[in-house]
N, C-alpha and C positions, 0 to 999 in steps of 0.2 A: 271509464270502461267503454270507450268508443273506438271503433276501427277507423282506419284511414279513409274508408268510403263514407264515414259519417254515421254509420249504423251502430247501434248499441250491441254489445256482446250479450249473448243469451246462453243459458245453461245448455250444454252439449256442443257448443261451438268449439272448434279447435282453432286456437289463436296463437300467433307468434307474438310474444311480448318481450321486448328488450328488458333484461334485468341487470341491475348493477352488482348486487351481491346478496348472499344469504344473510338474513338477520333473524335467526331463531331467538325466541323469547320463552325460556323455560320449556314447557311441554309443547309449545306451538312451534315445533321444529320446521314446519312447512313455510314459514314466512320468508319473503324475499322483498328487497327494495326494487321498485319498478323505476325505470328511467322515464320520468315524466315528460322529457323533451322528445322522446322517440314515438313513432307511430306504431300502432298495433295493426296486425294484418290477420284477417280470417283466412284460414287455409282449408277449412273443411268442417264437417259435422260428424260427431261420434255416433257410429251405428251401435245397435244393441250388442252385437258380438264383441265389439271393442270394450264395452263396459264390463261384460262378463269376464273378459280376459284381465281386466284391471282390478278385479275384486282383491281386496287385501286378505292376507292370511290372518287367522285368529290371533289376537294379541291379548294374552291373559291380563296384563296390567291395565290395558284400556277397558276391558270388559268386566273387570273384577266387581263383585257385588259389594258396594259400599253402603247400600241402603236406598230407601225410597223417600220421595216427597209425598205430600198429602194426596196428590192426584197422579203421581208418576210411579213407575216401577223400575227399580235399578237405574234411576236417572241422576242420582246424586253422587258426587265425588268430593269428599272433604278436602278443603284447601291444603291441608297438611299432607294429603296423599298424592296431590298433583305432581310432586317431585318424582314419583315412580313412573309417570307417563313419559313415553318417548315421542309421542305425537298427539295431535289434537283432532285428527281426522281419520276415519276409517270408511272405506267403500265396501259395502257388504251386499250379498244377494240373499233375499228372503223369498221362499216359495209361496208364502201366504202372508198378506198384510191386511190389517183392519185399520182404517182411518176412522177415528171417533171425533165427531163434532158435537160439543155439548157446552152447557154453561157451567162454569166452575166458580165457586167462591174462593177468593184469594185470602191468604192469611190476614187476619185482622180487618177484613173488609166485609160489609154486609151486601155489597153490590156484586152480583155474579158477572163474570166476563166470559164471552164465548171463546173457546179454546179448541185447537185441533191437536190430537195426539195420534201417534202411530203405535199400534200394538202388534208385536211380532215375537216369534221364537227364533233365537239365534244360538247355535251351539248348545241346544237343550235348555236354555234359560229364557224366561219370559221377560219382555221389556214393554214399557209404556212410556214413550218419550214425546215431549212437545215437538210440534212440527213448525218450522220457520220458513219453509219453502214458500216464497211469495206467490207463485202461480197456484199452488195447492191451497194456500190460505184464501186467496181471492175467490177461487172456485167454490171451496167448501163453505166459506162464511156467507156466500150469497144464497145458500140453500138452508133448509131446515136442519135442526139438530138430528143427527142419525149416525149410523155406522155404515161405512162403505167397505166392501170386500174387494181386494185387489189380489189377483191370482199369483202374479210374480212381479217382483220389483227389485231394483237396486236402490239402496239407501246410502246417502252420504251422512254419516253420523259425526257430529262435532262435539268436543268438550269446550264449552265457552269459557270466558274469563271468570275468575272467582267473584262471587257476590255474597256478602254476609257469611263468610266462612266456608263456602262450598262452591265448586264449579258444577255445571249441570250438562249432562248429555242431552243432545237434541238432534232432531232430524233436519238437516239443512237442505236436503234435496230428496225428493221421491221421484224416481225415474222408472218408467214402464216401457215396454217395447213400443207401445203406441206413441208415447211422448218423444221417442227417438225419431219417429217418422214425421212428426208435425212440429213446425216452428211455433212457438208460443206468442 
């Protein structure tokens, strides 16, 4: 993920990437084979207005309520139901977001682990999903456990690979108007 000038690609960079062909895998219809012999070129940076225009329309199969995990809300998709999904990614706009940093006990473990979750309402339904955005993780895990209020955000929500009979929705990126202004 390096551009021809030697710099690494960052979230919100607009990059020209030579692709060989589409290689969809089940519900991960967005997958493409990258030409590893070709150079990547950064051509710009996405402004907030571009992200708002790129928001996906509501997809009932993607957002269907299949149930919760112990710490999450509407975050579980049974592996048998992933065949109903047409995609693994959705970019959505949420007017209010709460980032929760706390220690959670994992199944069958006595040792708690600090975890970051995003709580939001989308199309009238409440969600509490794990956050895997590395910039948000680094910032939040360096601080005390607490709740952070975010007034407006774009979220890239992903359905990951199945694990032990289910796939899980997670927030792969948290983008705010401020983050669009500042390189990380």
